[in-house]
C-alpha positions in Angstrom: -50.9 25.3 -3.1 -51.4 22.2 -5.3 -54.7 20.8 -6.2 -55.4 17.6 -4.2 -55.6 15.6 -7.4 -51.9 16.3 -8.1 -50.7 15.1 -4.7 -50.5 11.4 -5.7 -48.4 12.2 -8.8 -46.2 14.5 -6.7 -45.6 11.7 -4.2 -44.7 9.2 -6.9 -42.4 11.8 -8.6 -40.7 12.7 -5.4 -40.1 9.0 -4.6 -38.7 8.4 -8.1 -36.3 11.3 -7.9 -35.2 10.4 -4.4 -34.7 6.8 -5.5 -32.7 7.9 -8.6 -30.5 10.1 -6.4 -29.8 7.2 -4.0 -28.8 4.9 -6.9 -26.6 7.6 -8.4 -24.9 8.1 -5.1 -24.3 4.3 -4.8 -22.9 4.1 -8.3 -20.6 7.1 -7.6 -19.4 5.4 -4.4 -18.7 2.2 -6.3 -16.7 4.1 -8.9 -14.8 5.9 -6.2 -14.0 2.5 -4.6 -12.7 1.2 -7.9 -10.6 4.2 -8.4 -9.1 4.0 -4.8 -8.3 0.3 -5.5 -6.5 1.3 -8.7 -4.5 3.9 -6.8 -3.6 1.4 -4.0 -2.5 -1.2 -6.6 -0.3 1.4 -8.3 1.2 2.2 -4.9 1.8 -1.5 -4.3 3.5 -1.8 -7.7 5.8 1.2 -6.9 6.7 -0.4 -3.6 7.5 -3.7 -5.4 9.8 -1.8 -7.6 11.4 -0.1 -4.6 12.0 -3.6 -3.1 13.9 -4.5 -6.3 16.0 -1.3 -6.1 16.7 -1.9 -2.4 18.0 -5.4 -3.1 20.3 -4.1 -5.8 21.5 -1.2 -3.5 22.2 -3.6 -0.7 24.2 -6.0 -3.0 26.1 -3.0 -4.4 26.8 -1.6 -0.9 28.1 -5.0 0.2 30.3 -5.4 -2.9 31.8 -2.0 -2.3 32.3 -2.8 1.4 34.3 -5.9 0.5 36.3 -4.0 -2.1 37.3 -1.5 0.6 38.2 -4.3 3.0 40.3 -6.0 0.4 42.1 -2.7 -0.3 42.6 -2.1 3.5 44.0 -5.7 4.0 46.3 -5.2 1.0 47.6 -1.9 2.6 48.1 -3.7 5.9 50.1 -6.5 4.3 52.1 -4.0 2.3 52.9 -2.0 5.4 53.9 -5.2 7.3 56.1 -6.4 4.4 57.8 -3.0 4.1 58.7 -3.3 7.8 60.0 -6.8 7.3 57.1 -8.4 9.2 55.1 -11.4 8.1 51.2 -11.3 8.4 51.1 -15.1 8.9 51.5 -14.9 12.7 51.9 -12.5 15.6 50.6 -8.9 15.9 50.4 -8.4 12.1 48.3 -11.6 11.7 46.0 -10.4 14.6 45.5 -7.0 12.8 44.4 -8.8 9.6 42.1 -11.1 11.6 40.6 -8.1 13.4 40.1 -6.5 10.1 38.3 -9.6 8.8 36.1 -9.8 12.0 35.1 -6.1 11.8 34.4 -6.4 8.1 32.1 -9.4 8.7 30.3 -7.4 11.4 29.9 -4.4 9.1 28.7 -6.6 6.2 26.1 -8.2 8.5 24.8 -4.8 9.5 24.6 -3.7 5.9 22.6 -6.9 5.0 20.3 -6.6 8.0 19.5 -3.0 7.2 18.7 -4.0 3.6 16.5 -6.8 4.9 14.7 -4.5 7.3 14.1 -1.9 4.5 12.7 -4.7 2.3 10.4 -5.9 5.1 9.0 -2.4 5.5 8.3 -2.2 1.8 6.7 -5.7 1.9 4.4 -4.5 4.6 3.5 -1.4 2.6 2.7 -3.6 -0.4 0.4 -5.8 1.7 -1.2 -2.7 3.3 -1.8 -1.1 -0.1 -3.4 -4.3 -1.5 -5.6 -4.6 1.6 -6.6 -0.9 1.4 -7.5 -1.3 -2.2 -9.7 -4.3 -1.6 -11.4 -2.6 1.3 -12.1 0.5 -0.8 -13.5 -1.7 -3.6 -15.7 -3.5 -1.0 -16.9 -0.3 0.5 -17.9 0.9 -2.9 -19.8 -2.2 -3.7 -21.5 -2.1 -0.3 -22.5 1.5 -0.9 -23.9 0.6 -4.3 -25.9 -2.3 -3.0 -27.1 -0.2 -0.1 -28.3 2.5 -2.5 -30.5 -0.1 -4.3 -32.1 -1.0 -1.0 -32.5 2.7 -0.2 -34.1 3.3 -3.6 -36.4 0.3 -3.1 -37.4 1.5 0.3 -38.1 5.0 -1.0 -40.2 3.7 -3.8 -42.2 1.6 -1.3 -42.7 4.6 0.9 -43.8 6.6 -2.1 -46.2 3.9 -3.2 -47.6 3.8 0.4 -48.0 7.5 0.4 -49.6 7.4 -3.1 -52.1 4.8 -2.0 -53.1 6.8 1.1 -53.5 10.0 -1.0 -55.5 8.1 -3.6 -57.7 6.6 -0.9 -58.2 10.1 0.6 -56.7 9.2 4.0 
């Protein structure tokens, strides 16, 4: 057992150690919040890059689609000409028109799918940025809270010290 004279010093020491622990925990939480924000920002940057790639892929897919359509229409016109039929009117003209109509519908689907993919990535960018900011805010809040906790612990230690010193 400790001598009674040592109790005030022990109370102050315990309060100081507890306060230091609270501050260290707050600083660690703040550092973790900064790190999580950096990770979220890096994820947002990767999603932005993916948006650029998706735009290029959609444009390339559309260009390839129209090339295949042009090839198909050429084959249709060649087949009609080989049969002695003009593609300016009648059934042959309707086949070419149908090909154009279907090609436009397919192109619209390709463009809409690309737009939908880009919207999803845009949402992911926004979510990552918000998540990073929230993590940073939580870290700052934990750090500030740790200072209050340390102050409260020191006040409690001082109160205990004064009671022990007064012999209460």
